[in-house]
C-alpha positions as CSV (number, residue, x, y, z in Angstrom):
1,M,-2.4,-31.5,-7.3
2,D,0.1,-30.8,-4.2
3,K,-2.3,-30.1,-1.6
4,A,-0.7,-27.0,0.4
5,R,-0.9,-25.2,-3.2
6,N,-4.6,-26.2,-3.1
7,A,-5.3,-25.8,0.3
8,V,-4.5,-21.4,-0.1
9,G,-6.1,-22.0,-4.2
10,L,-2.1,-20.8,-5.9
11,D,-2.8,-23.3,-8.4
12,G,-2.3,-20.6,-10.9
13,G,-3.6,-18.0,-9.8
14,L,-1.7,-15.4,-7.2
15,L,1.9,-17.8,-7.0
16,G,1.0,-18.2,-11.1
17,G,1.5,-14.8,-11.2
18,L,4.5,-14.3,-9.3
19,V,6.4,-16.8,-10.9
20,T,5.2,-15.7,-14.4
21,G,5.6,-11.9,-14.0
22,A,9.4,-13.1,-12.6
23,A,10.4,-15.1,-15.9
24,E,8.6,-12.7,-18.2
25,G,8.8,-9.3,-15.9
26,G,5.7,-8.3,-16.8
27,A,6.8,-6.5,-19.9
28,G,4.0,-5.2,-21.8
29,R,1.0,-6.8,-19.9
30,A,-1.7,-5.2,-18.8
31,K,-2.8,-6.5,-15.2
32,R,-5.9,-8.8,-14.9
33,D,-7.7,-7.0,-11.5
34,C,-9.0,-10.2,-9.2
35,G,-10.9,-8.4,-7.4
36,D,-11.0,-10.0,-3.4
37,F,-8.5,-12.6,-3.2
38,D,-10.2,-13.6,0.3
39,I,-6.8,-13.8,2.2
40,R,-6.7,-12.1,5.6
41,I,-3.6,-10.2,7.9
42,A,-5.8,-11.0,11.6
43,R,-4.8,-8.8,14.3
44,D,-2.1,-10.9,15.6
45,G,0.2,-11.1,11.9
46,S,-1.2,-14.7,10.8
47,W,-2.5,-14.5,7.4
48,H,-5.3,-17.0,6.7
49,Y,-6.8,-17.8,3.2
50,K,-10.5,-18.4,3.5
51,N,-9.9,-18.3,6.8
52,S,-7.7,-21.6,6.9
53,P,-4.0,-20.3,8.0
54,I,-1.6,-20.1,5.7
55,G,1.2,-22.3,7.7
56,R,4.2,-21.5,5.3
57,K,6.1,-18.5,6.5
58,E,8.1,-18.0,3.0
59,L,5.2,-18.6,1.5
60,V,3.8,-15.8,3.2
61,C,6.5,-13.9,3.5
62,L,6.3,-13.5,-1.0
63,F,2.7,-12.6,-0.4
64,A,4.3,-10.2,1.4
65,S,6.6,-8.5,-0.7
66,V,3.6,-8.0,-3.8
67,L,1.7,-6.2,-0.7
68,R,0.8,-2.8,-1.8
69,R,-1.6,-0.2,-0.1
70,D,-3.6,1.8,-2.9
71,A,-4.5,5.7,-2.4
72,D,-8.0,4.9,-0.9
73,G,-6.1,3.1,1.8
74,A,-7.2,-0.6,0.3
75,Y,-4.6,-3.6,0.4
76,V,-4.1,-5.2,-2.5
77,L,-1.1,-7.9,-3.4
78,E,0.2,-6.7,-6.7
79,T,2.2,-8.4,-9.3
80,P,3.7,-7.7,-12.7
81,V,0.9,-9.5,-14.3
82,E,-2.4,-9.2,-12.0
83,R,-3.6,-7.8,-8.2
84,G,-6.8,-8.6,-6.0
85,F,-7.2,-7.3,-2.9
86,I,-6.6,-8.6,1.0
87,M,-7.9,-7.6,4.2
88,V,-5.7,-6.6,6.8
89,E,-7.6,-6.4,10.6
90,D,-5.6,-4.2,11.9
91,A,-2.0,-3.6,10.6
92,P,0.1,-6.2,7.9
93,F,3.1,-6.9,10.0
94,I,4.2,-7.1,13.9
95,A,7.8,-5.6,15.7
96,V,7.9,-8.4,17.7
97,E,12.1,-7.3,18.5
98,L,14.1,-3.9,19.0
99,F,17.1,-3.1,18.0
100,W,19.1,-0.1,20.1
101,R,22.5,1.3,19.1
102,N,24.7,4.2,19.7
103,D,26.1,6.0,15.9
104,G,28.3,8.9,16.5
105,G,25.9,9.5,19.7
106,H,23.1,9.6,18.0
107,Q,20.9,6.6,19.1
108,V,19.3,3.9,16.3
109,L,16.4,2.7,17.2
110,S,15.6,-0.6,14.1
111,F,12.6,-3.1,14.6
112,R,12.4,-6.6,12.8
113,T,9.1,-8.0,11.5
114,N,7.1,-11.3,12.5
115,L,8.4,-11.3,8.5
116,D,12.2,-10.8,9.7
117,E,12.3,-7.7,7.5
118,M,14.0,-5.2,9.5
119,V,13.3,-1.3,9.8
120,T,14.9,1.8,11.4
121,A,13.1,4.3,12.8
122,D,13.9,7.8,10.9
123,A,11.7,10.3,8.5
124,Q,11.0,8.3,6.3
125,H,9.9,5.0,8.5
126,P,8.1,7.2,11.5
127,I,6.7,5.7,14.8
128,R,3.2,6.7,16.0
129,I,1.2,6.3,18.4
130,Q,-2.4,6.2,18.2
131,L,-4.1,6.8,21.7
132,D,-7.7,4.9,22.6
133,P,-9.2,8.7,23.8
134,I,-11.1,7.0,26.7
135,S,-9.0,4.5,28.0
136,R,-5.3,7.0,26.9
137,E,-4.3,2.9,26.0
138,P,-1.4,3.3,23.5
139,R,-2.0,1.3,19.7
140,P,2.0,2.0,19.0
141,Y,3.4,1.8,14.9
142,V,5.7,2.1,12.6
143,M,5.9,2.2,8.5
144,V,7.6,-0.6,7.4
145,R,7.1,0.7,3.7
146,P,4.5,3.4,2.1
147,G,1.6,3.5,3.8
148,L,2.8,-0.8,5.4
149,E,3.0,-0.6,9.3
150,A,4.1,-2.9,11.9
151,R,2.1,-2.7,14.8
152,I,4.6,-2.9,18.1
153,N,3.6,-5.4,20.0
154,R,3.6,-4.7,23.7
155,A,6.8,-6.3,25.1
156,V,8.2,-4.1,22.3
157,F,6.3,-1.3,22.9
158,Y,7.5,-1.6,26.6
159,E,10.7,-1.6,25.3
160,L,11.0,2.0,23.4
161,V,8.7,3.0,26.9
162,A,12.0,2.6,28.7
163,L,14.3,4.3,26.4
164,A,11.6,7.3,26.5
165,E,12.9,10.8,27.5
166,A,10.5,14.1,28.0
167,E,11.0,17.2,25.4
168,S,9.2,20.2,24.9
169,L,7.0,20.2,21.7
170,D,4.1,22.4,20.8
171,G,4.4,24.2,24.4
172,R,4.3,20.8,26.1
173,Q,5.9,18.1,27.8
174,V,6.2,14.7,26.0
175,L,7.8,11.7,26.6
176,G,9.2,10.5,23.5
177,V,12.4,8.4,21.8
178,W,15.3,9.2,19.4
179,S,16.1,7.4,16.3
180,Q,18.0,9.0,13.3
181,G,18.0,12.4,14.7
182,V,14.2,12.1,15.1
183,F,12.0,12.8,17.9
184,F,9.1,10.7,17.6
185,P,6.5,11.1,20.9
186,I,5.1,8.5,22.4
187,D,3.0,10.2,24.9
188,D,2.5,13.5,27.5
189,V,4.6,13.8,31.0
190,P,2.2,12.6,33.4
191,Q,0.3,16.0,35.2
192,H,2.0,14.8,38.5
193,E,5.8,14.1,36.7
194,L,5.7,18.4,35.6
195,A,4.0,19.4,39.2
196,A,7.5,17.3,40.3
197,E,9.7,19.6,38.7
């Protein structure tokens, strides 16, 4: 048996479901519930099977293409013929590169993920910032697909902050960025900047 396939337990399992589903279209078949696949996406975006890294990017991209999020927040890999749960420590993707362009006078911000998926921030793909209530350290995210976010890495977040401008939102001054005509708040304008105005 192929050692790489066996190392990630895919001999006839999920990978078989991807191949079978693609060949048969999954028509007329009930999905088999496989429970927990014992796959984990670490905070750094790396994928692991039974605590061993999945080193083949092509395989990770294949799995990511069938990644979904249930209404209860659980992450699942779902093929036309089977589905199973996986664990995600933070977000399933990492935004590793930012692309800026001007489109008819409107700023457009696009991100490349660690799996080379491109996403443009807009109303369907919002940027959100989760602030730690004590340290106020930001944890930025962008929506890649419904329910699936990419955590924006620190270097890319610094690029976003460099593009930030002040806007009035709900009676307070906030810093944020525009993309596709949508304003995405990053943080409140610092008090010392407000005092200087």
